[in-house]
FILUMMAR-290459 format. One record per residue: x negated, y, z of N, C-alpha, C in turn. Coordinates in Angstrom, 1 decimal, decimal comma. Atoms other than C-alpha are relative to their C-alpha. Example, Ala and Ser with C-alpha at 12.3 -4.5 7.8 and 13.67 -1.06 7.14 Angstrom:
! FILUMMAR-290459
-0,9 -1,2 0,0 -12,3 -4,5 7,8 -0,9 1,2 0,0 $
0,9 -1,1 0,0 -13,7 -1,1 7,1 0,8 1,1 0,8 $
***
This chain:
! FILUMMAR-290459
-0,4 1,3 0,4 2,6 26,0 56,8 0,3 -0,4 -1,8 $
-0,3 0,2 1,4 2,9 24,3 53,1 1,3 0,4 -0,3 $
-1,1 -0,4 0,3 5,7 25,6 51,2 0,8 -1,2 -0,1 $
-0,9 1,0 -0,1 8,9 23,6 50,8 -0,1 -0,9 -1,3 $
0,2 0,5 1,7 9,4 20,7 48,1 1,3 1,0 -0,7 $
-1,0 -0,6 0,9 10,9 22,4 45,2 1,0 -1,0 -0,8 $
-0,5 1,1 0,9 13,4 20,8 42,9 -0,8 -0,5 -1,1 $
0,9 1,1 1,2 12,6 18,4 40,3 0,4 1,0 -1,1 $
-0,4 -0,7 1,2 12,0 20,1 37,2 -0,2 -0,6 -1,4 $
0,5 0,5 1,4 10,5 17,5 34,7 0,5 -1,5 0,6 $
-0,5 1,4 -0,3 12,0 14,1 34,3 -1,2 -1,1 0,0 $
1,1 1,0 -0,2 9,8 11,2 35,3 0,1 -1,1 -1,6 $
0,0 0,9 1,2 8,8 9,0 32,1 -0,5 -1,4 0,2 $
0,6 1,4 -0,7 8,1 5,3 32,8 -1,0 -0,2 -1,2 $
0,8 0,2 0,9 5,4 4,0 31,0 0,4 -0,9 -1,3 $
-0,4 0,9 1,2 5,5 2,1 27,6 0,9 0,5 -0,7 $
-0,9 0,0 0,8 8,1 4,1 25,9 -0,5 0,8 -0,9 $
0,3 -0,9 1,5 6,3 6,4 23,3 -0,2 -1,2 -1,1 $
0,3 0,5 1,1 6,8 5,1 20,1 -1,3 0,1 -0,9 $
1,3 0,0 1,0 3,5 4,2 18,0 -1,1 -0,1 1,0 $
0,8 0,1 -0,9 1,6 3,8 21,5 0,2 -1,5 0,7 $
-0,3 1,0 -0,6 0,9 0,9 23,6 -0,9 0,5 1,1 $
0,7 -0,3 -1,4 0,1 1,3 27,4 -1,3 -0,9 -0,1 $
1,5 0,6 0,1 -3,8 0,4 27,9 -0,1 -0,2 1,4 $
0,7 -0,1 -1,2 -4,7 1,7 31,3 0,9 0,8 0,8 $
-0,8 -1,0 -0,8 -2,7 3,4 34,2 -0,3 -0,2 1,5 $
-0,3 0,1 -1,2 -2,5 3,7 37,7 1,1 0,9 0,7 $
-1,4 -0,5 -0,7 0,9 4,6 39,5 0,1 0,5 1,4 $
0,5 -0,3 -1,4 -0,7 5,0 42,7 1,3 -0,5 1,0 $
-1,3 0,7 -0,9 2,2 2,8 44,2 -0,7 -0,9 1,4 $
0,7 0,8 -1,0 -0,3 1,0 46,5 0,2 0,6 1,2 $
0,5 -0,6 -1,5 -1,4 1,6 50,3 -0,8 1,0 -0,1 $
1,6 -0,3 -0,1 -4,8 2,5 49,3 -0,2 0,6 -1,2 $
0,5 -0,3 1,4 -6,6 4,1 46,3 -0,7 -1,2 -0,6 $
0,5 1,1 0,9 -7,6 1,5 43,7 -1,7 0,3 -0,2 $
1,2 -0,4 0,0 -11,3 1,3 44,1 -0,4 -0,8 -1,3 $
0,3 0,7 1,2 -11,5 -1,0 41,0 0,3 1,0 -1,3 $
-0,3 -1,1 1,3 -10,3 2,1 38,8 -0,6 1,3 0,3 $
0,2 -1,1 0,1 -11,5 4,8 40,7 -1,3 0,1 1,0 $
0,9 -0,2 -0,7 -14,8 6,3 42,4 0,1 1,1 0,9 $
0,0 -1,0 -0,6 -15,2 8,8 45,0 -1,4 0,5 0,0 $
1,0 -0,8 0,4 -17,5 11,7 43,9 -0,2 0,7 1,5 $
0,0 -0,9 -1,3 -19,1 13,2 47,3 -1,0 0,9 0,0 $
1,2 -0,6 -0,1 -21,5 15,8 48,3 0,4 1,6 -0,8 $
-0,3 -1,7 0,8 -21,8 19,5 46,4 -0,3 -0,1 -1,3 $
0,6 0,4 1,1 -23,2 18,1 43,3 -0,7 1,1 -0,4 $
1,2 -0,8 0,7 -25,0 20,2 40,5 0,2 1,3 0,9 $
-0,1 -1,3 -0,2 -26,5 23,2 41,8 0,4 0,4 1,7 $
-0,8 -0,5 -1,7 -24,9 22,9 45,7 1,2 0,2 -0,4 $
-1,3 -0,4 -0,3 -21,8 23,9 44,2 0,8 -0,5 -1,3 $
-0,5 0,6 1,2 -20,9 21,7 41,3 0,1 0,6 -1,2 $
0,3 -0,6 1,3 -22,2 24,0 38,8 1,4 1,0 -0,3 $
-1,0 -0,7 0,2 -18,8 25,9 39,3 0,0 1,4 1,2 $
-0,1 -1,1 -1,0 -19,5 28,5 42,2 0,7 -0,3 1,3 $
-0,5 0,2 -1,3 -17,6 26,5 44,8 -0,4 -0,1 1,3 $
0,5 -0,2 -1,6 -17,9 26,3 48,5 0,3 -1,5 0,8 $
-0,4 1,3 -0,8 -16,6 22,8 49,6 -0,9 -1,2 -0,5 $
0,9 1,2 0,2 -18,3 19,5 49,9 1,2 -1,0 -0,2 $
-0,8 1,0 0,4 -16,3 16,6 48,6 -0,1 -1,2 0,9 $
0,2 1,1 -0,5 -15,5 13,6 50,7 1,3 -0,9 -0,3 $
-1,1 0,6 0,3 -13,2 10,7 50,5 1,4 0,1 0,9 $
-1,1 0,0 -0,8 -11,2 11,1 53,4 1,3 1,1 -0,3 $
-0,8 -1,0 0,6 -9,5 13,9 51,5 1,0 -0,3 -1,2 $
-0,7 0,6 1,1 -8,0 11,7 49,0 0,7 -1,2 0,4 $
-0,6 1,2 -0,6 -5,0 9,4 50,4 1,4 -0,2 -0,9 $
-1,3 0,2 0,8 -1,9 7,9 49,2 1,3 0,6 0,8 $
-1,2 -0,8 -0,6 1,4 9,9 49,9 1,2 -0,6 -0,3 $
-1,5 0,4 0,3 4,9 8,5 50,1 1,1 1,1 0,0 $
-1,0 -1,0 -0,8 8,2 10,3 50,2 0,0 1,3 -0,9 $
0,3 -1,4 0,6 6,9 13,1 47,6 1,2 0,6 -0,7 $
-0,9 -0,3 1,1 9,9 14,9 46,1 -0,3 -0,1 -1,6 $
-0,1 -0,1 1,1 10,3 14,3 42,7 -0,7 -0,9 -0,7 $
0,9 0,9 0,2 8,0 11,6 42,5 0,6 -1,5 -0,6 $
-0,9 1,7 0,2 8,7 8,1 40,7 -0,4 -1,0 0,8 $
0,0 0,8 -1,0 7,1 6,4 43,6 -0,8 0,8 0,9 $
0,9 -0,6 -0,8 4,1 7,0 45,6 -0,9 0,9 -0,6 $
0,6 -0,7 0,5 1,6 9,5 45,0 -1,7 0,4 0,2 $
1,3 -0,2 -0,7 -2,0 10,2 45,3 -0,3 1,6 0,3 $
0,1 -1,1 -0,7 -2,7 13,3 47,4 -1,4 0,4 0,0 $
1,2 -0,6 0,0 -5,9 15,6 47,0 0,2 1,3 0,4 $
0,1 -0,9 -1,1 -6,4 17,8 49,9 -1,3 1,0 -0,2 $
1,2 -0,9 -0,6 -8,7 21,0 50,2 0,6 0,3 1,6 $
0,0 -0,6 -1,2 -9,4 21,9 53,9 -0,8 1,1 0,5 $
1,3 -1,0 -0,9 -10,7 24,9 55,9 -0,4 -0,7 1,3 $
0,7 0,4 -1,3 -12,8 23,0 58,3 -1,6 -0,3 -0,1 $
1,7 0,3 -0,1 -16,6 22,8 59,2 -0,2 -1,5 0,1 $
0,2 1,4 0,1 -18,0 19,5 57,9 -1,6 -0,1 -0,3 $
1,4 -0,2 0,1 -21,8 19,1 57,6 -0,4 1,6 -0,2 $
0,4 -1,3 0,2 -23,0 22,2 55,8 0,8 1,0 -0,6 $
-1,0 -1,1 0,8 -19,7 23,8 54,7 1,0 0,3 0,8 $
-1,4 -0,5 -1,0 -16,4 25,3 56,1 1,2 -0,4 -0,9 $
-1,1 0,6 0,3 -14,3 23,7 53,5 -0,4 -1,3 -0,4 $
0,1 1,3 0,6 -13,5 20,1 52,0 0,8 -0,5 -1,0 $
-0,9 0,2 1,1 -12,2 18,5 49,3 -0,4 -1,4 -0,6 $
0,2 1,7 0,5 -12,0 15,1 47,1 -0,2 0,1 -1,3 $
0,0 0,0 1,6 -13,0 14,3 43,6 -0,2 -1,8 -0,4 $
-0,1 1,2 0,6 -12,1 10,9 41,9 -0,4 0,0 -1,5 $
0,3 0,0 1,1 -13,6 9,7 38,9 0,3 -1,7 -0,8 $
-0,2 1,4 0,5 -13,1 6,8 36,4 -1,5 -0,5 -0,8 $
1,6 0,3 0,4 -16,9 6,6 35,6 -0,5 -1,5 0,1 $
0,2 1,2 0,0 -18,0 3,1 34,6 1,2 -0,9 0,5 $
-1,5 1,0 -0,1 -14,2 1,7 35,3 1,0 0,1 -1,2 $
-0,7 -0,3 0,8 -12,6 3,4 32,6 -0,5 1,3 -1,0 $
0,9 -1,1 0,8 -13,5 5,6 29,5 0,9 -0,4 -1,4 $
-1,0 -0,3 1,4 -11,6 6,6 26,1 -0,5 1,0 -0,9 $
0,5 -0,7 1,3 -12,3 8,1 22,9 1,4 0,3 -1,0 $
-1,3 -0,2 1,0 -10,2 8,8 19,8 0,8 -1,3 -0,3 $
-0,9 1,1 0,5 -7,5 6,9 19,0 1,0 -0,3 1,3 $
-0,8 0,0 -1,3 -5,8 7,5 22,6 0,9 1,2 0,5 $
-0,8 -0,7 -0,7 -3,2 9,3 24,4 -0,3 -0,1 1,4 $
-0,1 0,1 -1,7 -4,1 10,4 28,3 0,7 1,0 0,2 $
-0,9 -0,9 -0,7 -2,0 11,9 30,3 0,2 -0,4 1,8 $
-0,5 0,4 -1,3 -1,0 12,5 33,9 1,5 1,2 0,9 $
-1,1 -0,7 -0,9 2,1 13,8 36,2 -0,4 0,7 1,1 $
0,6 -0,6 -1,0 0,8 16,4 38,3 0,9 1,3 0,9 $
-0,5 -1,1 -0,7 2,1 18,7 41,1 -1,0 0,7 0,9 $
1,0 -0,6 -0,7 -0,2 21,3 42,3 0,6 0,7 1,1 $
-1,0 -0,9 -0,8 2,1 22,4 45,3 -0,8 1,1 0,5 $
0,7 -0,9 -1,1 -0,4 24,1 47,5 -1,0 1,0 -0,9 $
1,1 -0,9 1,0 -2,8 26,1 44,5 0,7 0,9 0,1 $
-1,0 -1,4 0,1 -1,0 29,5 45,3 -0,9 0,9 0,3 $
1,1 -1,3 0,0 -4,2 31,7 46,1 -1,2 0,0 -0,4 $
1,4 -0,2 0,3 -7,1 33,1 44,9 -1,1 -0,8 0,5 $
0,9 0,7 -0,6 -10,1 30,8 45,2 0,6 -1,7 0,1 $
-0,8 1,2 -0,3 -7,7 27,6 45,0 0,3 -0,6 -1,6 $
-0,2 0,3 1,4 -7,7 25,2 42,1 -0,1 -1,3 -0,1 $
-0,3 1,0 0,3 -7,1 22,1 40,6 -0,3 -0,9 -1,4 $
-0,1 -0,1 0,9 -8,3 20,2 37,8 0,1 -1,6 -0,5 $
-0,1 1,5 0,2 -7,4 16,8 35,7 -0,9 0,2 -1,6 $
0,8 -0,1 1,0 -10,3 16,4 33,3 -1,0 -1,1 -0,6 $
0,7 0,9 0,4 -12,8 14,5 31,2 -1,5 0,3 -0,2 $
1,4 0,0 0,2 -16,8 13,9 30,9 -0,6 -1,1 -0,5 $
0,5 0,9 0,8 -19,0 12,0 28,6 -0,2 -1,5 0,9 $
0,3 1,1 -0,3 -19,2 8,3 29,1 -1,1 -0,6 -0,7 $
1,2 0,6 1,0 -22,1 7,4 26,5 -0,9 1,0 0,0 $
1,0 -1,0 0,1 -25,4 8,9 26,0 -0,8 -0,5 -1,2 $
0,3 0,4 1,5 -27,2 8,8 22,6 -1,2 -0,9 0,3 $
1,1 1,2 0,3 -29,9 6,1 22,0 -1,3 0,4 0,2 $
1,1 -0,7 -0,7 -33,3 6,7 23,7 0,1 1,0 0,8 $
-0,6 -1,0 -1,0 -31,7 9,1 26,0 0,2 -0,7 1,5 $
-0,4 0,5 -1,1 -31,7 8,4 29,7 1,1 0,8 0,9 $
-0,9 -1,1 -0,3 -29,2 11,6 30,3 0,6 0,5 -1,3 $
-0,8 -0,9 0,8 -26,8 13,6 28,6 0,3 1,3 0,8 $
-0,3 -1,4 -0,6 -26,8 17,3 29,4 1,2 0,5 -0,4 $
-1,1 -1,0 0,3 -24,1 19,5 29,6 -0,1 1,1 -0,6 $
-0,9 0,3 0,4 -22,7 20,9 27,5 0,0 -1,0 -1,3 $
0,1 1,1 1,1 -24,2 18,7 24,7 0,6 -0,9 -0,3 $
-1,1 1,1 -0,6 -21,9 15,8 26,1 1,4 0,2 -0,6 $
-1,3 -0,7 -0,1 -18,9 18,0 25,7 0,7 0,0 1,2 $
-1,1 0,2 -1,1 -16,1 18,3 28,2 1,4 0,3 -0,6 $
-1,2 -0,5 0,3 -12,5 18,4 27,9 0,8 0,0 1,3 $
-1,0 -0,4 -1,2 -10,0 20,1 30,5 1,4 -0,1 -0,3 $
-1,8 0,4 0,1 -6,4 18,5 30,4 0,5 1,2 0,5 $
-0,8 -1,0 -0,9 -5,3 20,7 33,1 -1,4 0,7 0,9 $
1,0 -0,8 -0,9 -7,1 23,3 34,7 0,7 1,4 0,4 $
-0,6 -0,9 -0,8 -5,2 25,4 37,1 -0,2 0,6 1,3 $
0,2 -0,8 -1,0 -5,7 28,1 39,4 0,9 0,9 0,6 $
-1,4 -1,0 -0,9 -3,6 30,1 42,2 0,0 1,2 -0,9 $
-0,2 -1,6 0,4 -4,5 33,5 40,5 0,7 0,0 -1,2 $
-0,8 -0,3 1,3 -2,8 32,6 37,0 1,0 -1,3 0,4 $
-0,6 1,2 -0,5 -0,2 30,6 38,6 1,3 -0,2 -1,0 $
-0,8 0,6 1,0 2,2 30,8 35,2 -0,4 -0,7 -1,1 $
0,7 0,6 1,3 -0,3 29,1 33,0 -0,8 -0,7 0,5 $
1,5 0,5 -0,1 -2,5 26,5 32,3 -0,7 -0,2 -1,0 $
1,0 -0,2 0,9 -5,5 26,2 30,6 -0,4 -1,4 -0,7 $
0,5 1,4 0,5 -6,4 23,2 28,4 -1,1 0,5 -1,5 $
1,0 -0,5 0,9 -9,9 23,5 26,3 -1,2 -0,9 0,1 $
1,4 0,9 -0,2 -13,2 21,9 25,5 -1,0 0,9 -0,1 $
1,3 -0,9 -0,4 -16,7 22,8 26,2 -1,1 -0,7 -1,0 $
0,7 0,9 1,2 -19,4 21,9 23,5 -1,5 0,8 -0,1 $
0,9 -0,9 0,1 -22,8 23,1 22,6 -0,3 0,3 -1,5 $
0,5 -0,2 1,4 -24,2 24,6 19,5 -1,4 -0,5 -0,6 $
1,3 0,6 0,6 -27,8 23,4 19,4 -0,5 -1,0 0,9 $
0,2 1,4 -1,0 -29,1 19,9 20,8 -1,4 0,5 0,9 $
1,1 -0,2 -1,0 -32,1 21,8 22,5 -0,9 -1,1 0,6 $
0,5 1,2 -0,6 -34,0 18,5 22,9 0,8 -0,4 1,3 $
-0,6 0,7 -1,4 -31,1 17,5 25,4 -0,4 0,7 0,9 $
0,2 -1,0 -1,3 -31,9 20,4 27,8 0,9 1,4 0,3 $
-1,1 -0,9 -0,1 -29,6 23,0 29,3 -0,8 1,7 -0,4 $
0,5 -1,5 0,2 -30,2 26,6 28,1 1,6 0,8 0,1 $
-1,6 -0,3 -0,5 -27,5 28,8 29,4 0,9 0,9 -1,3 $
-0,9 -0,8 1,1 -26,7 30,6 26,1 0,8 -1,2 -1,0 $
-0,7 1,1 0,8 -25,9 27,2 24,7 1,0 -0,5 0,3 $
-1,3 0,5 -0,5 -22,3 26,9 25,4 1,2 0,4 -0,6 $
-0,9 -0,4 0,6 -19,4 26,8 23,3 1,3 -0,1 0,8 $
-1,3 0,3 -0,4 -15,7 26,8 24,5 1,0 0,7 -0,3 $
-1,3 -0,5 0,3 -12,2 27,1 23,3 0,9 -0,5 0,7 $
-1,1 0,3 -1,0 -9,2 27,0 25,5 0,8 0,8 -0,5 $
-1,0 -0,6 0,1 -5,7 27,9 25,0 0,8 -0,1 1,8 $
-0,9 0,4 -1,3 -3,1 28,5 27,8 1,1 -0,2 -0,5 $
-1,8 0,4 0,0 0,5 27,4 28,2 0,6 0,4 1,0 $
-1,1 -0,7 -0,7 3,0 29,3 29,6 1,1 -0,7 0,3 $
-1,5 0,9 -0,1 5,5 27,2 31,8 1,3 0,3 -0,4 $
-1,3 -0,7 0,4 8,1 29,9 31,0 0,5 -0,1 -1,4 $
-0,1 0,0 1,8 7,6 30,4 27,1 -0,1 -1,1 -0,4 $
0,1 1,1 0,6 6,8 26,6 26,7 -1,2 0,4 -1,2 $
0,9 -0,1 1,2 4,2 27,8 24,2 -1,4 0,8 0,5 $
0,9 -0,8 -0,5 1,0 30,0 24,4 0,2 1,4 -0,1 $
-0,4 -1,4 0,0 1,4 33,6 25,4 -0,4 0,8 -1,0 $
0,4 -0,9 1,1 1,0 36,4 23,0 -1,4 0,5 0,3 $
1,0 -0,2 -0,2 -1,6 37,5 24,9 -0,7 -1,0 1,4 $
0,3 1,1 -1,2 -4,0 35,4 27,5 0,2 0,9 1,2 $
-0,6 -0,5 -1,2 -2,9 35,9 31,0 -1,5 0,6 0,8 $
1,0 -0,1 -0,9 -5,3 37,5 33,6 0,6 -0,3 1,3 $
-0,2 0,6 -1,5 -5,2 37,0 37,3 1,5 1,1 0,4 $
-0,9 -0,8 -0,4 -2,1 38,4 38,8 1,7 -1,3 0,2 $
-1,0 0,5 -0,6 1,2 37,3 40,4 0,0 -1,4 0,8 $
0,0 1,2 -1,1 0,2 35,0 43,1 -0,1 0,8 1,6 $
-0,6 1,1 0,0 0,8 33,9 45,4 1,2 -0,4 -0,5 $
-1,5 0,7 0,9 3,6 31,8 43,4 0,9 -0,2 1,4 $
-0,7 0,1 -1,1 6,6 31,6 45,5 0,3 -1,8 -0,2 $
0,1 1,4 0,1 7,2 27,7 46,4 1,2 -0,4 -1,1 $
-0,7 0,1 0,5 10,0 27,4 44,3 0,2 0,5 -1,6 $
0,0 -0,6 1,4 9,3 29,1 41,1 -0,3 -1,2 -0,8 $
0,3 0,9 1,3 9,5 26,5 38,2 -0,7 0,3 -1,0 $
0,5 -0,2 1,4 7,7 28,3 35,8 -1,6 0,3 0,3 $
1,3 0,0 -0,4 4,5 27,5 37,7 -0,6 -1,3 0,0 $
0,5 1,5 -0,2 2,1 24,6 38,3 0,3 -0,5 1,6 $
0,0 0,4 -1,6 2,8 24,7 42,0 1,6 -0,1 0,2 $
-1,4 0,3 0,1 6,5 24,7 41,5 0,6 -1,4 -0,2 $
-0,5 1,4 0,0 6,9 21,1 40,7 -0,9 -0,8 -0,8 $
0,4 0,7 1,1 5,7 18,2 38,4 0,0 0,6 -1,1 $
0,0 -0,4 0,9 4,4 18,8 35,3 -0,7 -1,3 -0,9 $
0,8 0,9 0,6 3,1 16,2 32,6 -1,3 0,8 -0,9 $
1,5 -0,5 1,0 -0,6 17,1 30,9 -0,6 -1,1 -0,6 $
0,1 1,3 1,3 -1,6 15,1 27,8 -1,1 0,9 -0,8 $
0,3 -0,2 0,7 -3,9 15,1 25,7 0,1 -1,3 -1,3 $
0,3 0,9 0,9 -3,7 13,2 22,3 -1,0 0,0 -1,1 $
1,0 0,0 0,5 -6,8 12,4 20,5 -0,1 -0,8 -1,1 $
0,6 0,7 1,0 -7,8 11,6 17,1 -0,9 0,2 -0,3 $
1,1 0,1 0,5 -10,2 11,2 14,8 -0,6 1,2 -0,2 $
0,4 -1,4 0,2 -10,5 14,9 13,9 0,5 0,9 0,5 $
-0,5 -1,5 -1,1 -8,7 17,1 16,5 0,5 -1,0 1,1 $
-0,4 0,2 -1,1 -7,7 17,0 19,7 1,3 0,9 0,5 $
-1,2 -0,8 -0,3 -3,9 18,2 20,9 0,3 0,0 1,4 $
-0,1 -0,4 -1,2 -3,2 19,5 24,3 1,4 0,4 -0,1 $
-1,1 -0,3 -0,1 0,1 19,5 25,7 0,3 -0,1 1,3 $
-0,6 0,4 -1,2 2,4 19,9 28,7 1,5 0,2 -0,3 $
-1,4 0,3 -0,1 5,7 18,5 29,2 0,5 -0,1 -1,4 $
-0,3 0,3 1,2 5,6 17,4 25,8 0,1 0,8 -1,3 $
0,1 -0,9 1,0 5,1 20,6 24,0 -1,7 0,4 -0,3 $
1,5 -0,1 0,2 1,7 21,0 22,1 -0,3 1,3 0,1 $
0,6 -1,4 -0,1 0,0 24,5 22,8 -1,3 0,2 -0,6 $
1,4 -0,2 0,8 -3,6 24,0 21,6 -0,3 -1,2 -0,6 $
0,3 1,2 1,0 -4,8 21,9 18,8 -1,7 0,5 -0,2 $
1,5 -0,2 0,5 -8,9 21,6 18,4 -0,3 -0,8 -0,9 $
0,4 0,8 1,0 -10,1 20,6 15,1 -1,5 -0,6 0,3 $
1,6 0,3 0,1 -13,5 18,4 15,1 -0,9 0,5 -1,7 $
0,8 0,0 1,0 -16,6 19,0 13,0 0,7 0,9 -0,9 $
0,3 -1,3 0,7 -15,7 22,4 11,5 1,7 -0,2 -1,3 $
-1,0 0,2 1,0 -12,3 21,0 9,2 1,3 0,4 0,2 $
-1,7 0,2 0,0 -8,8 20,9 8,7 0,5 1,1 0,5 $
-1,3 -0,7 -0,3 -7,4 23,7 10,6 -0,5 1,6 -0,9 $
0,3 -1,4 0,7 -9,1 27,1 8,6 -0,5 -0,2 -1,6 $
0,6 0,0 1,1 -11,3 25,7 5,8 0,1 -1,5 -0,7 $
-0,1 1,1 0,4 -9,9 22,3 4,9 -1,3 -1,2 -0,3 $
1,0 0,9 0,0 -13,0 20,3 5,6 -1,4 0,7 -0,3 $
1,5 -0,7 0,3 -15,7 22,6 4,4 -0,5 0,6 1,0 $
0,9 -0,6 -1,5 -18,2 23,2 7,2 -0,4 1,4 -0,3 $
0,4 -1,1 -0,2 -18,7 26,8 7,7 -0,9 0,7 1,0 $
1,1 -0,2 -1,2 -20,7 26,6 10,7 0,7 1,1 1,0 $
-0,6 -1,3 -0,8 -18,0 29,1 12,4 0,6 -1,0 0,8 $
-0,7 1,1 -0,8 -16,2 27,8 15,6 1,4 1,0 0,1 $
-1,1 -1,1 -0,4 -12,9 29,8 14,9 1,1 -0,2 0,7 $
-0,9 0,4 -0,7 -9,9 30,3 16,6 1,4 1,1 -0,4 $
-1,2 -0,8 0,3 -6,2 31,6 16,0 1,2 -0,2 0,6 $
-1,4 0,6 -0,9 -2,6 31,6 17,6 0,8 0,0 -1,5 $
-0,8 0,2 1,1 -0,3 30,3 14,8 1,7 -0,5 0,6 $
-1,2 0,4 -0,2 3,3 29,5 14,5 0,3 -1,7 -0,3 $
0,3 1,5 0,1 3,6 25,4 14,6 1,4 -0,5 0,6 $
-1,1 0,6 -0,4 7,3 24,0 14,7 0,8 1,2 1,3 $
-0,7 -1,2 -0,8 8,6 27,6 15,9 -0,5 0,2 1,4 $
0,7 -0,1 -1,4 6,2 27,6 18,8 -1,6 0,7 -0,3 $
1,3 -0,7 0,2 2,9 29,9 19,3 -0,8 -1,1 0,4 $
0,6 0,8 -0,4 0,5 27,4 19,3 -1,6 0,5 -0,4 $
1,6 -0,3 0,5 -3,6 28,1 19,7 -0,4 -1,1 -0,8 $
0,6 0,9 1,2 -5,6 26,5 16,8 -1,5 0,2 0,4 $
1,4 -0,1 0,2 -9,3 25,9 17,2 -0,9 -0,7 -0,8 $
1,1 0,9 0,3 -12,3 24,6 15,9 -1,5 -0,1 0,3 $
1,7 0,0 -0,4 -15,7 23,2 16,8 -0,8 -0,5 -1,1 $
0,8 0,5 1,0 -18,3 23,1 14,3 -1,4 -0,6 0,7 $
1,3 0,9 -0,2 -20,8 20,1 14,7 -1,2 0,6 -0,4 $
1,2 -0,6 0,1 -24,0 21,9 14,9 -1,1 -0,5 -0,2 $
1,3 0,8 -0,3 -26,6 19,3 15,4 0,3 -1,8 -0,2 $
-0,1 1,2 0,3 -27,0 15,7 14,4 -0,2 -1,2 0,8 $
0,4 1,2 -0,8 -28,1 13,9 17,5 1,2 -0,3 0,6 $
-0,9 0,5 -0,7 -24,9 13,7 18,9 1,1 0,7 -0,5 $
-1,1 -0,4 0,1 -21,2 14,0 18,3 0,8 0,1 1,2 $
-0,7 0,4 -1,4 -19,4 14,3 21,6 1,3 -0,5 -0,1 $
-1,2 0,2 0,1 -16,0 14,2 20,6 0,4 -1,5 -0,8 $
0,0 1,5 0,7 -16,3 10,8 18,7 -0,4 -0,8 0,9 $
0,2 1,1 -0,9 -17,4 9,0 21,9 0,8 0,0 1,4 $
-0,9 0,4 -1,1 -15,6 7,8 25,0 -0,6 1,0 1,2 $
0,5 -0,8 -0,7 -15,3 9,9 27,7 1,1 -0,6 1,5 $
-1,0 0,8 -1,3 -13,9 9,0 31,8 0,5 1,3 0,6 $
-1,4 -1,1 -0,5 -11,2 10,8 33,7 -0,8 0,5 1,2 $
0,7 -0,4 -1,3 -12,3 13,2 36,8 2,0 0,4 0,5 $
-0,9 -0,7 -0,8 -9,3 14,4 39,4 -0,6 0,6 0,9 $
0,7 -0,9 -1,4 -10,8 17,2 41,6 0,7 1,2 0,3 $
-0,9 -1,2 -0,8 -9,7 20,1 43,9 -1,4 0,6 0,2 $
0,8 -1,0 -0,4 -11,9 23,0 44,9 0,5 1,1 0,7 $
-0,2 -1,1 -0,6 -12,5 26,2 46,6 -1,1 1,1 -0,3 $
1,1 -1,1 0,8 -13,8 29,0 44,7 -1,1 1,2 0,9 $
0,9 -0,7 -0,7 -16,9 31,1 46,0 -0,5 0,9 -0,6 $
0,8 -0,6 1,1 -17,9 32,9 43,0 1,2 1,1 -0,9 $
-1,3 -0,7 0,7 -15,4 35,8 41,4 -0,5 -0,3 -1,4 $
0,3 0,1 1,3 -17,4 35,0 38,1 -0,1 -1,3 -0,6 $
-0,2 1,4 0,5 -16,8 31,2 38,0 1,5 -0,6 0,0 $
-1,2 0,7 0,2 -14,3 28,5 38,2 1,0 0,3 1,5 $
-0,8 -0,2 -1,1 -11,1 28,4 40,7 0,5 1,3 0,2 $
-0,9 -1,0 -0,1 -10,1 31,7 40,1 -0,5 1,1 0,7 $
0,6 -1,0 -0,9 -12,8 33,9 42,2 0,0 -0,6 0,9 $
0,1 0,3 -1,3 -13,8 33,7 45,9 1,3 -0,1 0,7 $
-1,2 0,0 -0,9 -11,5 32,5 48,3 0,6 1,1 0,9 $
-0,7 -1,2 -0,9 -9,2 35,2 50,1 0,1 -0,4 1,1 $
-0,4 0,1 -1,3 -8,9 35,2 53,9 1,5 -0,5 0,5 $
-1,3 0,5 -0,5 -5,2 34,7 53,9 0,6 -1,2 -1,0 $
-0,4 1,2 1,0 -5,3 31,6 51,4 0,6 -1,2 1,1 $
-0,4 1,0 -0,8 -3,2 28,9 53,0 -0,6 -1,5 0,0 $
0,8 1,4 -0,1 -4,9 25,5 54,0 0,9 -1,0 1,0 $
0,4 0,9 1,0 -4,5 22,5 53,8 0,7 0,2 -1,2 $
-0,5 -0,3 1,3 -4,1 22,6 50,0 0,3 -1,3 -0,6 $
-0,4 1,4 0,8 -2,3 19,7 48,5 0,5 0,1 -1,4 $
-0,5 -0,2 1,2 -2,1 18,7 45,0 0,6 -1,5 -0,1 $
-0,6 1,4 -0,1 0,1 15,4 44,0 -0,3 -0,6 -1,4 $
-0,3 0,7 1,4 -0,5 12,9 41,0 1,1 -0,9 0,3 $
-0,9 1,2 -0,2 2,2 10,8 40,7 -0,4 -1,3 -0,7 $
0,9 1,3 0,9 0,1 8,8 37,6 -0,7 0,3 -0,6 $
1,2 -0,4 1,1 -2,4 8,8 35,3 0,2 -1,0 -1,1 $
0,1 1,1 0,9 -2,0 6,5 32,2 -0,2 0,6 -1,2 $
0,6 0,0 1,2 -3,7 5,9 29,1 0,5 -0,8 -1,4 $
-0,2 0,9 1,1 -2,4 4,8 25,7 -0,5 -0,2 -1,0 $
0,8 0,4 0,8 -3,7 3,1 22,9 1,0 0,8 -1,2 $
-0,7 -0,2 1,2 -2,4 4,5 19,3 0,2 -1,4 -0,6 $
-0,1 1,1 0,9 -1,1 1,5 17,3 -0,3 0,5 -1,3 $
***
């Protein structure tokens, strides 16, 4: 059976309370059904039959519902569940919601969600709150990954239970808007729920399955996952604590705006907290990904490959159904 409800470890923040910001778009999930004016259901198995991440599940709308009476929630919640069941050609099912063509935002915004990955506790189980490009260059019909960029606000897996990964993906070369396996940059910082900062060393797999009442995990209770998106940088935070700052166009972090063509990173002390600071060098002129709008995705998955996303191949003792609750998603405009 799924673990019991844990204590509430993070206060509910009502909308429109941040100084200098105005609430622009939100979903509190307090209706009886998912709002299709705000969300799409992405179905099937995606790129390469595994969403490009090696996962084993097939996404379908049935696995996303509205739940009531969730401990620690401000009201109703979106519940996204992965199940071990035979459906069409797969033995696992999941759900994927996106705001594509219904909501997209770029620099000048704060984007956040309050999430409890309650049952994400075993190898091969994971949940993500992330963003993908909503715009394409003039004269193009598509925008290839990672040339268009990717923003992972919350990337949580059962095999690293005490940490969340916040990161950006990008390309080094335009390559005529075609995919090349070598053409991928990735800068990510881990947030330690216990230390409330970046750990001294990046975590490896271990400590799973987390206990149901361990508040120093993403499965132990609700946490607020956020990006603050500025013109020159993106700040990643969990529960109000900034832990990763990614600078755009090679500036500000290490070379005061002088482009050196390097994608550097370092762990530095900011406000007495260890913070991962990285930079993205804009290596091609055809597209500047983080100057453009992105849409939101809320997705769960079941891992099928030890070398890809979701912490590796699913283990036989993994407990299903595996539910993650989303209390709300909010987008603020910087005044």
